C-alpha positions, 0 to 999 in steps of 0.5 A: 394561496400565499403562505407566510414562512418564518424562522425562529432562532432562540437567540437568548439560548444561543447567547447563554450557550456561548457564554458557557463555552467561554466559562467552561472551554473544552480540552480542544479549546484549551489546546487551541488557546494555549497553542495560539499563545505559544505561537506569539513567543519569540522563539529565537529570543528564548533559544538565546536565553537557553544558550546563555545558561549551562546545563547544570543551571538550566533549571533556574531559567526553567523556573522563570519561564512562562507556560506559553514559553515551555509550550513553544519549546514543545511545539517547535521541538523538531525545528530546534538545533540538536545541541540544545536538546539536552537543555530543553529536555531538562526544562520540559521535565522540570516543568512537567505538564501532561499538556506537553505529552500531546504536543510532543506526541504530535511531533513524534508523528512526523519526527519519529527518528528523533532519538532525543524526542523519543527519550524525552517522551519516555522520561516525561510519561514515566514521571507521572504516577497516574496516566489515562488509557491513551497515556498508558499505551504511550508509556508502553511505546516509549518505555525503551529505545524501540518505539516502532517495535513496541507499537507493532507489539501493541497491535499484535498483542491486542489483536487489533487492526492498524487503523484502529490503533492509529485512531486510538492514538489520534494519528492519521495514516498521512503521518510519517510514523503511520506509514512507517508502521504500516510498512513494517507491519505488513511487510512481515506479518501473516495473512491474518493482519491483512484479513483483519484490516478493512479492504478500503484501508488496505487499498489506502496503504497500497495507494499511499506507501512510498514505492520502496516500502510498498515493494516489501509489503507487496512481496509479503502479500503475494507470498502469504496468500494463495493465488486465488485468495488475492483481492482483485482491487488490491492486485490492480492497485499493485499494478497501478503502482508497480506496473504490469509484472508480465512486462519487462519495462516494469522495472519496479518489480526487479527488487521483488522476489522472482517467485512473488513476481511470477505469482502476480504475473500468473494471477493477471494471466489467469484473469485475461484467460478467463475474460477471453473465454467468458466473452465467447458467446457462440459456444460457451460449453466448448469455450469453458472446456478450452479454458479448463485446459489452458488454465492448468498451464497459466503458471508457466505462461509469460503473458496472456493477451487477446484481441476482443474484436476478432476473438484472438488469444495469444499465450506467450511461453518461454520459447514459443507463442500459442494462438487460439481463436474464439470462433469455432472451426479454427485450429490452435497454432504454435509459433516459435517465439523469435518468428512470432516476434518478427512477423506477428507480434504487432497484431496482438494490439487492438490498434493493429489487429488483423483478421484470423486468416492473417494469423495463420501460417497454414501452409508452413505448418504443414511443411515439415521442413519449416520448424517455426509453426505447428498446428493442432485441430480441435478434434476428439483428443486434441488436449493430448496432442496439445500436451505433447506439443507443449512438452516437445516445444518446451524441451526444444525438440520441435 
């Protein structure tokens, strides 16, 4: 059976709707129309006129300018030569119009270091007796010569998130002022500001901030939270941007406080340690016992790594390396660091992995004349024996 289908479009109603739009344009429509007219202004010719008038007579020129010419000056403010700012500020203040606040605010979002622009916004906002809610916030921001500090105070005093504040002022994170504010706020704030902000927004901050600003934020984040409070996604984003804090080649960490770097390294070492022992399927009870022991020492480990294929764990300390095996029946081996680097370090990569036997210098471990390898069997009180071994190795007694 064949069914006919049809589509009804109320063309007369649509035509009436469009006519109403033309008759009563929205604020957004007005902004677009005025901005388009301003783009048609010959800016160079306009600036030429401004140069011809002295500062004390510039208001006479202002009275003769059309609305679109004033708007053109506001739109192009950041591109205008500095020596004309005093005259242009006087023109805009003389022909004050609330419509110009939004335009100049958009300029500030990308040119927030422009002191002339900051002063203009402050004076323009102060010239109006009635302001809407958004304009009142802007007035408080530009009431003195420290808009960035005032923006931070607005966030702190109102206990709102950075992204709620940006939305309130029609800003997006991609704006230069937004990123500068994020860097300033999260490099000095308490953990409360991190907790308030949604995780996706924090990831955006950690992903898009310039490296130098990110370093300050990361350092603060690592200090204000305890190791077990770190968010996994944020930590891996930090690693993506700055490199692995456990590796010497990650030079971006050089300008971050050593203690903060150590905390980050310990967190990644803990994750590796847990991954290794969780992957042991033969005897999880024994695996968790060993994990519980080694996690107590994670803060003094330089690096934790493992080869999944053979279940081989490598724990690098300051002057020695410990090799543990996931398979039962294997002892734990302690190698002097220099010896390990020269003879075994290449096998810590999954691409060069070798079997367990190749990692054991058993004969040398039993020979007291050789001081580069020791071993402890996992029997009875092995933890006490390992404690003594760690202590003696760290003190250089072995």
